[in-house]
C-alpha positions as CSV (number, residue, x, y, z in Angstrom):
1,X,-27.1,37.4,-29.7
2,X,-24.3,39.9,-29.0
3,X,-25.2,43.5,-28.0
4,X,-23.9,44.7,-31.3
5,X,-27.1,43.5,-32.9
6,X,-28.8,46.5,-31.3
7,X,-26.9,48.8,-33.7
8,X,-29.3,47.8,-36.5
9,X,-30.6,51.2,-37.9
10,X,-34.2,49.9,-37.8
11,X,-33.9,49.4,-34.0
12,X,-32.4,52.8,-33.4
13,X,-35.2,54.4,-35.4
14,X,-37.6,53.4,-32.6
15,X,-35.5,54.8,-29.8
16,X,-35.3,58.3,-28.5
17,X,-33.4,59.7,-25.5
18,X,-33.5,57.7,-22.3
19,X,-36.1,58.2,-19.6
20,X,-34.6,56.3,-16.7
21,X,-37.5,56.6,-14.2
22,X,-40.1,55.6,-16.8
23,X,-38.0,52.6,-17.8
24,X,-37.6,51.6,-14.1
25,X,-41.4,51.8,-13.5
26,X,-41.9,49.4,-16.4
27,X,-39.2,47.0,-15.1
28,X,-40.6,47.1,-11.5
29,X,-44.0,46.2,-12.8
30,X,-42.5,43.4,-15.0
31,X,-40.6,42.0,-12.0
32,X,-43.9,41.8,-10.1
33,X,-45.6,39.8,-12.8
34,X,-46.0,36.0,-13.2
35,X,-42.9,35.3,-15.4
36,X,-41.3,32.2,-16.7
37,X,-38.2,31.0,-14.9
38,X,-35.8,32.2,-17.6
39,X,-37.1,35.7,-17.3
40,X,-36.7,35.7,-13.6
41,X,-33.1,34.5,-13.9
42,X,-32.3,37.5,-16.2
43,X,-34.1,40.0,-14.0
44,X,-32.2,38.6,-10.9
45,X,-29.0,39.9,-12.6
46,X,-30.4,43.3,-13.6
47,X,-28.2,46.3,-12.9
48,X,-31.2,48.2,-11.3
49,X,-31.3,47.2,-7.6
50,X,-34.9,48.3,-7.4
51,X,-35.8,45.8,-10.1
52,X,-34.0,43.0,-8.2
53,X,-35.8,44.0,-5.0
54,X,-39.2,43.9,-6.7
55,X,-38.4,40.4,-7.9
56,X,-37.4,39.3,-4.4
57,X,-40.7,40.8,-3.1
58,X,-42.9,39.2,-5.7
59,X,-45.1,36.3,-4.6
60,X,-44.5,34.8,-8.0
61,X,-40.7,34.5,-7.8
62,X,-39.4,30.9,-7.9
63,X,-37.6,29.6,-4.8
64,X,-34.5,28.9,-6.9
65,X,-34.3,32.6,-7.7
66,X,-34.9,33.6,-4.1
67,X,-31.9,31.4,-3.2
68,X,-29.8,33.6,-5.5
69,X,-31.3,36.9,-4.2
70,X,-30.6,36.1,-0.5
71,X,-26.9,36.4,-1.5
72,X,-27.4,39.7,-3.3
73,X,-24.8,42.4,-2.3
74,X,-27.7,44.8,-1.4
75,X,-29.1,44.1,2.1
76,X,-32.5,45.7,1.2
77,X,-32.9,43.1,-1.5
78,X,-31.9,40.1,0.6
79,X,-34.5,40.9,3.3
80,X,-37.4,40.3,0.9
81,X,-36.0,37.0,-0.3
82,X,-35.8,35.8,3.3
83,X,-39.5,36.1,3.7
84,X,-40.3,33.3,1.3
85,X,-37.1,31.4,0.7
86,X,-37.1,27.6,1.3
87,X,-33.4,27.7,2.2
88,X,-33.6,26.5,5.8
89,X,-29.8,26.7,6.3
90,X,-29.9,30.4,5.3
91,X,-32.8,31.1,7.6
92,X,-31.1,29.4,10.5
93,X,-27.9,31.4,9.9
94,X,-29.8,34.7,9.8
95,X,-31.8,34.0,13.0
96,X,-28.6,32.8,14.8
97,X,-26.8,36.1,14.2
98,X,-25.4,37.8,17.4
99,X,-26.7,41.1,16.2
100,X,-30.0,41.6,14.4
101,X,-29.5,42.3,10.7
102,X,-31.9,44.0,8.3
103,X,-33.1,40.6,7.1
104,X,-33.6,39.0,10.5
105,X,-37.3,40.2,11.0
106,X,-38.1,38.8,7.6
107,X,-36.5,35.4,8.4
108,X,-38.6,35.4,11.7
109,X,-41.8,35.6,9.6
110,X,-40.8,32.7,7.3
111,X,-42.8,29.6,8.3
112,X,-39.9,27.3,7.3
113,X,-37.6,28.8,10.0
114,X,-36.6,26.3,12.7
115,X,-39.0,26.4,15.7
116,X,-36.3,26.6,18.3
117,X,-34.9,29.8,16.7
118,X,-38.4,31.2,16.4
119,X,-38.9,30.7,20.1
120,X,-35.6,32.5,20.7
121,X,-36.7,35.3,18.4
122,X,-39.8,36.0,20.6
123,X,-37.4,37.5,23.2
124,X,-35.3,39.5,20.7
125,X,-34.5,43.1,21.7
126,X,-35.4,44.0,18.2
127,X,-39.2,44.5,18.3
128,X,-39.7,43.7,14.6
129,X,-37.9,40.4,14.9
130,X,-40.0,39.5,17.9
131,X,-43.2,40.5,16.0
132,X,-42.2,38.4,13.1
133,X,-42.0,35.3,15.4
134,X,-45.3,36.2,17.1
135,X,-47.2,36.4,13.7
136,X,-45.5,33.2,12.5
137,X,-47.9,30.2,12.8
138,X,-44.8,28.0,12.9
139,X,-43.9,29.4,16.3
140,X,-45.3,27.1,19.0
141,X,-48.5,28.5,20.4
142,X,-47.7,27.8,24.0
143,X,-44.7,30.1,23.7
144,X,-46.7,32.8,21.9
145,X,-49.2,32.7,24.7
146,X,-46.6,34.1,27.0
147,X,-47.0,37.5,25.3
148,X,-47.5,40.3,27.8
149,X,-49.5,43.5,27.3
150,X,-46.3,45.6,27.5
151,X,-44.5,43.4,24.9
152,X,-47.6,43.6,22.6
153,X,-47.5,47.4,22.7
154,X,-43.7,47.4,22.0
155,X,-44.0,45.3,18.9
156,X,-47.1,46.8,17.5
157,X,-46.7,50.5,18.2
158,X,-44.3,51.7,15.5
159,X,-43.6,55.0,13.9
160,X,-45.4,56.2,10.8
161,X,-49.1,56.4,10.3
162,X,-51.8,54.7,12.4
163,X,-52.3,52.3,9.5
164,X,-48.8,51.0,10.1
165,X,-49.7,50.1,13.7
166,X,-53.1,48.7,12.8
167,X,-51.8,46.3,10.2
168,X,-49.3,44.9,12.7
169,X,-52.0,44.5,15.3
170,X,-54.3,42.8,12.8
171,X,-51.6,40.3,11.8
172,X,-50.8,39.7,15.4
173,X,-54.4,38.9,16.4
174,X,-55.3,36.9,13.2
175,X,-52.4,34.6,14.0
176,X,-53.2,34.6,17.7
177,X,-56.9,34.5,18.2
178,X,-56.3,33.2,21.8
179,X,-55.7,36.9,22.6
180,X,-59.5,37.2,22.8
181,X,-59.2,35.5,26.2
182,X,-57.4,38.5,27.7
183,X,-59.1,41.5,26.1
184,X,-58.7,43.9,29.0
185,X,-54.9,43.6,28.8
186,X,-54.3,44.9,25.3
187,X,-53.9,48.5,23.9
188,X,-56.4,50.1,21.6
189,X,-54.9,49.0,18.3
190,X,-54.9,45.4,19.4
191,X,-58.5,45.6,20.8
192,X,-59.6,47.1,17.4
193,X,-58.0,44.2,15.6
194,X,-59.6,41.7,18.0
195,X,-63.0,43.1,17.0
196,X,-62.2,42.1,13.5
197,X,-61.8,38.4,14.3
198,X,-64.6,36.1,13.2
199,X,-64.0,34.0,16.4
200,X,-65.2,37.0,18.6
201,X,-68.4,36.3,20.4
202,X,-71.0,38.7,21.7
203,X,-69.3,38.6,25.1
204,X,-66.0,39.5,23.5
205,X,-67.4,42.4,21.6
206,X,-69.0,43.8,24.7
207,X,-65.7,43.5,26.5
208,X,-63.9,45.3,23.7
209,X,-66.5,48.1,23.8
210,X,-66.3,48.3,27.6
211,X,-62.5,48.5,27.6
212,X,-62.5,51.8,25.7
213,X,-63.2,53.5,22.4
214,X,-61.6,51.2,19.9
215,X,-62.8,49.0,17.1
216,X,-66.2,50.6,17.0
217,X,-66.6,50.1,13.2
218,X,-65.3,46.5,13.4
219,X,-67.7,45.8,16.3
220,X,-70.7,47.3,14.4
221,X,-69.9,45.4,11.2
222,X,-69.2,42.1,12.9
223,X,-71.3,39.1,11.7
224,X,-72.8,38.7,15.2
225,X,-74.1,42.3,15.1
226,X,-75.8,42.1,11.7
227,X,-79.5,41.9,12.0
228,X,-80.0,40.4,8.5
229,X,-78.0,37.3,9.7
230,X,-80.3,36.5,12.6
231,X,-82.4,34.3,10.3
232,X,-79.6,33.3,7.9
233,X,-76.3,32.2,9.5
234,X,-73.2,33.5,7.7
235,X,-72.1,29.8,7.1
236,X,-74.9,29.6,4.5
237,X,-73.7,32.6,2.6
238,X,-71.6,32.2,-0.6
239,X,-68.0,33.6,-0.5
240,X,-69.0,36.4,-2.8
241,X,-71.9,37.3,-0.5
242,X,-69.5,37.4,2.5
243,X,-67.3,39.9,0.7
244,X,-70.2,42.3,0.1
245,X,-70.9,42.9,3.8
246,X,-67.7,44.7,4.6
247,X,-65.8,44.5,7.8
248,X,-62.6,42.6,8.7
249,X,-64.3,39.6,10.2
250,X,-66.3,39.0,7.0
251,X,-63.2,39.4,4.9
252,X,-61.2,36.9,7.1
253,X,-64.1,34.4,6.7
254,X,-64.0,34.8,3.0
255,X,-60.3,34.5,2.8
256,X,-60.4,31.2,4.6
257,X,-62.9,29.7,2.1
258,X,-61.5,27.2,-0.4
259,X,-63.4,28.9,-3.3
260,X,-62.0,32.4,-2.5
261,X,-61.0,33.6,-6.0
262,X,-59.9,36.8,-7.8
263,X,-63.6,37.8,-8.3
264,X,-64.1,37.7,-4.5
265,X,-60.8,39.4,-4.0
266,X,-61.8,42.3,-6.2
267,X,-65.2,42.6,-4.5
268,X,-63.3,43.3,-1.3
269,X,-60.6,45.7,-2.6
270,X,-63.2,47.7,-4.6
271,X,-65.2,48.6,-1.5
272,X,-65.2,52.3,-0.4
273,X,-65.9,54.3,2.7
274,X,-66.5,52.6,6.0
275,X,-66.4,49.2,4.2
276,X,-62.9,49.8,2.8
277,X,-60.6,46.8,3.2
278,X,-58.1,46.8,6.0
279,X,-54.5,46.8,5.0
280,X,-53.8,43.3,6.2
281,X,-56.6,41.9,4.1
282,X,-55.3,43.8,1.0
283,X,-51.8,42.4,1.6
284,X,-53.1,38.8,2.1
285,X,-55.0,39.1,-1.2
286,X,-52.0,40.3,-3.1
287,X,-49.8,37.5,-1.6
288,X,-52.3,34.9,-2.7
289,X,-53.1,36.1,-6.2
290,X,-50.2,38.5,-7.0
291,X,-50.4,42.2,-7.9
292,X,-52.4,41.4,-11.0
293,X,-55.5,41.1,-8.9
294,X,-55.3,44.9,-8.7
295,X,-55.5,45.5,-12.4
296,X,-58.2,46.5,-14.9
297,X,-61.5,47.1,-13.0
298,X,-59.6,48.1,-9.8
299,X,-57.9,51.1,-11.2
300,X,-60.3,53.5,-9.3
301,X,-59.4,51.6,-6.1
302,X,-55.7,52.1,-6.5
303,X,-56.1,55.8,-7.2
304,X,-58.4,56.4,-4.2
305,X,-56.5,54.4,-1.6
306,X,-54.5,56.6,0.7
307,X,-50.7,56.3,0.5
308,X,-50.7,55.2,4.1
309,X,-53.1,52.4,3.5
310,X,-51.0,51.3,0.5
311,X,-47.8,51.5,2.5
312,X,-49.3,49.6,5.4
313,X,-50.4,46.7,3.2
314,X,-46.9,46.4,1.9
315,X,-45.8,45.2,5.4
316,X,-47.8,42.1,4.7
317,X,-47.2,42.0,0.9
318,X,-43.8,43.7,0.3
319,X,-44.3,43.7,-3.5
320,X,-46.9,46.5,-3.0
321,X,-44.0,48.8,-2.1
322,X,-42.8,48.6,-5.7
323,X,-46.2,49.3,-7.4
324,X,-47.4,52.7,-8.6
325,X,-51.0,53.9,-9.1
326,X,-50.2,53.6,-12.8
327,X,-49.5,49.9,-12.4
328,X,-52.6,48.6,-14.2
329,X,-51.7,50.7,-17.3
330,X,-48.2,49.4,-17.2
331,X,-49.5,45.8,-16.7
332,X,-51.7,46.0,-19.8
333,X,-48.7,47.4,-21.7
334,X,-46.4,44.6,-20.7
335,X,-48.7,41.5,-20.6
336,X,-48.8,40.9,-24.4
337,X,-45.0,40.9,-24.5
338,X,-44.8,38.4,-21.6
339,X,-47.2,36.0,-23.3
340,X,-45.3,36.4,-26.6
341,X,-41.8,35.9,-25.3
342,X,-42.7,32.7,-23.4
343,X,-39.6,30.9,-22.2
344,X,-37.2,32.0,-24.9
345,X,-34.1,33.2,-22.9
346,X,-32.4,34.9,-25.9
347,X,-35.6,36.8,-26.8
348,X,-36.0,37.9,-23.1
349,X,-32.4,39.2,-23.1
350,X,-33.0,41.3,-26.2
351,X,-36.4,42.5,-25.1
352,X,-35.0,43.8,-21.8
353,X,-32.1,45.6,-23.6
354,X,-34.7,47.3,-25.8
355,X,-36.8,48.4,-22.8
356,X,-33.6,49.7,-21.1
357,X,-33.1,51.9,-24.2
358,X,-36.5,53.6,-23.8
359,X,-38.3,51.7,-26.5
360,X,-41.0,54.0,-27.9
361,X,-43.4,51.5,-29.3
362,X,-45.5,48.9,-27.4
363,X,-44.0,46.2,-25.4
364,X,-45.5,43.7,-27.8
365,X,-43.6,45.4,-30.7
366,X,-40.4,45.2,-28.6
367,X,-40.9,41.5,-28.2
368,X,-41.5,41.2,-32.0
369,X,-38.3,43.2,-32.6
370,X,-36.4,40.8,-30.3
371,X,-37.6,37.8,-32.2
372,X,-36.7,39.5,-35.6
373,X,-33.2,40.2,-34.4
374,X,-32.7,36.5,-33.5
375,X,-33.6,35.3,-37.0
């Protein structure tokens, strides 16, 4: 259907002046949703680079689309695609660069990257590339075990808020629980993260406490320290019961259960106060279920999260960097249209043209209008 079809007076009657930012917020939310492949193909060519970046960051995006996005002219878009692409040749080329590029740290975190290049990345002068290799389970453990306390501090202690340092420390320890064997060597952020590992024993927790003031909440909320579990081991608890206790160790145990589902996920992200979920847990949940796990009953959670916690979680789940606190409302606005449009490529093209023109009705009405124009 040519663009001239949009000159139909009935269509223009529903359009007022453009509101670029409002349109972009809707498109960013749309790009983060679970979309049919035809819709992803169209969004991958969208003129708004933020929209393409959100698509590259979404855990729902098909590998064939990511293969297109790693060739995008904007480096900031390519980097997110490298995190999940299955193009091993592209990953090899990125990790073999003489100078670190903006995408190299993301390629180092991709579990499909060649092991020999991941080992090389451990020694990268770029701290974030090295961290990517250290948190990558595909990197041989015997090589990761060579991590020194000085190097651990270099790769974890970054600028920004303390949440940014904590989320990196947690990901480092979750993927390297052997670090419990050398508790006295690590800095406070790493010790705090180690206290949140379910593998920690009473001896480990005592050593963490003795090493300095760090991880006090994680130590106090660890399964080993819970009086109510003296008679009932945590292994006998349901997944939903695990999520109710609060604490990083309980959350990691729940995440590793095969029956961990969106209901359990929402139980974690809705907790408040001292029980509030750590950023790495939030990020892992979003990577598993997509941003839709944050909608509906979790609106209060999104509003009450600090911006620094939200930002830190986006290091694990980059798509969170494109969401707004109004996302659940936008999601509800767009979901009926997504279901209505299905896999009709022509209807998707027209629908996105209407949205770009600041459609004033509902998204479902815009989808209906697209179908009417195609008749």
